[in-house]
C-alpha positions, 0 to 999 in steps of 0.5 A, spaced: 502 442 490 494 442 492 491 448 489 492 453 483 499 453 481 499 458 475 496 464 478 495 471 473 495 477 477 493 484 474 497 489 478 495 496 476 500 501 479 499 509 479 505 509 473 505 502 470 500 496 469 502 489 469 500 482 468 504 477 472 504 470 472 506 467 479 508 459 479 507 457 486 511 450 485 517 454 483 515 460 488 517 465 482 514 470 477 515 466 470 512 471 466 511 479 466 507 483 461 507 491 462 505 498 459 505 505 462 498 507 466 498 514 463 492 518 464 488 521 459 486 529 459 479 531 458 474 535 463 478 531 468 484 527 468 482 520 467 485 513 466 485 509 459 480 504 461 479 501 454 487 501 453 488 497 459 482 492 458 485 491 451 492 490 454 490 485 459 486 481 454 492 480 450 497 479 456 492 474 459 491 470 452 499 470 451 500 467 458 495 462 457 498 460 451 505 460 453 504 457 460 497 456 462 493 460 467 489 456 473 486 462 477 486 470 476 487 475 482 487 483 482 491 488 485 491 496 484 493 502 487 487 506 492 483 512 491 480 510 485 473 508 483 469 506 477 461 509 476 457 504 472 450 505 470 445 499 471 447 496 464 454 496 467 457 501 462 461 507 465 457 513 467 463 517 468 470 516 466 474 513 472 478 519 475 485 520 476 486 522 484 492 527 482 487 531 478 486 537 483 479 540 481 476 536 487 480 541 492 475 547 489 470 544 493 474 543 499 470 547 504 463 544 502 467 537 503 470 538 509 463 540 512 460 534 510 466 529 511 466 524 518 471 526 523 478 522 523 475 518 529 470 515 525 474 513 519 481 513 521 482 517 514 486 524 515 484 529 510 488 529 504 489 533 497 486 532 490 482 526 490 486 522 495 480 522 499 476 518 494 469 520 497 472 527 496 473 525 488 466 522 488 463 528 491 466 533 486 463 528 480 456 528 483 456 536 484 460 537 477 456 532 473 449 531 476 446 528 470 451 523 469 452 521 476 444 520 477 445 515 472 450 511 476 447 505 479 454 502 482 460 504 485 466 499 484 473 500 487 478 499 482 480 492 483 473 489 483 471 493 476 476 489 473 473 483 476 467 485 473 469 486 466 472 479 467 466 475 470 460 480 469 459 479 477 459 485 482 462 486 489 465 491 493 471 490 498 474 492 504 481 494 503 479 499 497 474 502 501 478 503 508 484 506 505 483 514 506 477 514 502 472 517 508 467 511 505 469 506 511 468 506 518 474 501 520 472 500 527 465 498 526 466 494 519 461 498 515 460 504 511 461 511 514 456 516 516 458 520 509 456 514 505 449 514 508 448 522 508 449 522 501 445 516 499 450 512 496 449 506 500 444 503 495 450 504 490 454 499 493 454 492 491 455 486 496 461 486 500 465 480 499 472 478 502 478 480 497 479 472 496 472 471 494 471 467 487 466 472 484 466 467 478 469 464 472 472 468 466 465 469 462 465 464 457 464 469 451 470 473 453 475 466 455 473 464 447 475 471 445 482 472 448 484 464 448 483 462 455 480 455 457 473 455 460 472 456 468 478 460 470 476 463 477 477 470 478 478 472 485 475 479 487 482 482 489 485 488 493 488 494 494 496 494 493 499 496 500 494 490 503 497 486 497 504 486 500 502 485 507 497 479 505 503 474 505 505 476 512 498 476 515 497 469 512 504 466 515 505 469 522 501 470 528 500 477 531 502 482 533 507 484 528 509 490 524 511 490 516 516 496 514 515 496 506 520 500 504 521 504 497 520 511 496 515 511 501 516 507 508 509 504 509 509 501 516 503 497 517 502 494 525 498 488 525 495 486 532 497 493 535 496 496 541 490 501 542 493 507 541 490 514 540 492 515 532 494 523 531 492 524 524 497 530 523 503 525 523 501 522 517 498 516 520 491 512 518 487 506 519 488 501 513 483 495 513 487 489 511 486 483 507 482 479 512 477 485 513 481 487 520 483 495 521 490 496 521 494 502 524 499 505 518 504 510 518 508 513 512 514 517 511 518 518 504 524 514 507 527 512 500 526 520 497 530 522 504 536 517 502 536 520 495 537 527 498 542 525 504 546 519 502 553 520 498 553 518 491 556 512 488 559 506 492 561 508 499 563 503 504 562 504 511 568 503 516 568 501 523 571 508 524 566 511 521 561 508 525 564 509 532 565 517 530 558 518 528 556 515 535 561 518 539 561 525 536 553 525 535 553 526 527 546 526 526 540 528 521 534 531 524 527 530 521 524 532 516 527 530 509 523 532 505 519 536 509 511 537 509 510 529 510 511 524 515 511 524 522 514 531 523 510 534 517 512 541 520 519 540 522 525 543 518 531 538 517 538 539 519 544 536 520 546 537 528 553 535 526 556 534 519 559 528 517 566 528 515 567 522 510 562 519 505 562 513 510 560 517 516 554 520 512 551 514 509 552 511 516 548 517 519 543 517 514 541 509 515 541 511 523 536 516 521 531 512 517 531 506 522 529 512 527 524 514 523 521 507 522 521 506 529 517 513 530 512 510 525 511 503 529 510 507 536 505 512 533 501 506 530 502 502 537 506 496 533 509 491 537 512 484 536 516 482 530 518 487 525 519 485 518 523 489 513 521 488 505 524 492 500 531 496 499 532 497 506 532 490 507 539 490 504 542 495 509 546 492 515 546 499 519 539 500 518 537 493 521 542 493 526 539 500 529 532 497 528 534 491 532 537 495 538 531 500 538 526 494 538 530 489 542 529 483 537 533 482 530 528 484 524 526 479 519 528 480 512 523 478 507 525 474 502 525 478 495 521 473 491 516 473 496 514 480 497 510 485 493 504 487 490 503 481 485 505 476 490 500 478 495 495 478 490 497 471 488 496 469 495 489 470 495 488 464 490 493 460 494 490 461 501 494 461 507 495 453 507 499 453 501 504 459 501 511 457 498 515 459 504 515 458 512 515 464 516 521 466 521 521 469 528 525 475 530 530 473 535 531 477 541 537 481 541 541 485 547 541 493 544 547 496 543 548 501 549 551 506 544 545 506 539 540 507 545 544 513 547 544 516 540 537 514 539 535 518 546 539 524 544 536 524 537 529 523 540 530 529 544 532 534 539 527 531 534 521 533 539 518 526 539 
């Protein structure tokens, strides 16, 4: 196979950090090392940078010894930036976005932040708008912030630790940070207003090789010389990247789990409603990507029957004929109906009816997010909902085409980050197209009533 075969991915989630080795010829992960990503207390909650660094170095050394590494790539959660001095040391600890202290500056920050029309970024609590977190650090620790020479997104901070080279990158800048104008592909007016433009390193693509692992570091941890390190990207966009490489726009990806995140590539130009959990991401090619989300997995936990339940054809017929349905929102306070109080219109009589009605609810909510983001073309489903036949059948009726179920081995953040090193020409799978289907009239009638009652 041309190109690198063994790609090590540093994958930092909010809960756990991993180093994963992806074998391109086998199309599989062949080694994984994991540790908790537990924030530390202090003047504010912050990440254990040195503990993570020791873990990464040890894991990379072990994987090199056991399997060999041809390239390194990086993906991390968003809303996280490192502040560095001229010498490359941290000027302040790397803040945990779940710390609530930035909310104390909410009024001041709201007066400064750009409008949604500029950034595609809704106002979020805590440090989820990364610029709000940086602003709080600047005001709360002025002397330390004044020592800051560089502001690095979380993936590029680790790339810097490995290579000594600095860069910034658009997927991390463009995920509800208030730092980026996705329409003009440049920094937002807030960055200019606060004088932060000079603190930003050169903007480079997520796939860019920033350099090899530093020779002294490679020798210290047991890596062969010259291993290239790719800049890296934000985790939701890492999950999107294989699809972005493999298929032509337009299409939408439903990444399902606790959150169902909808990313619409090549979307229609629609007016996005920031009050409905809609935002603009920037994908791995630097293109704006309308996105929406709702807590689908959490809703399933709250509403679905427990245990192993079989849905019969009688259950399906009863739900569709009798209007057994659940209305948004579960849980309340987020998603496309944040003010709505969830309820059953007609209560199910059996566990099978309940499970079927919940599956239809999740499909209807997914389609709402697709419509809100201007999604069109194929629909790709990845994650646990991809195994739910009833969810997929309702989506097929709503969209007029059979959803594409993403192959489990070829999904997720680690594989997406590995694709930065593989490139679009060397993906270990072929894309599929959604087949046109004739919508089920009973599905459409059910959906029409649900939409009317939900107030869509």
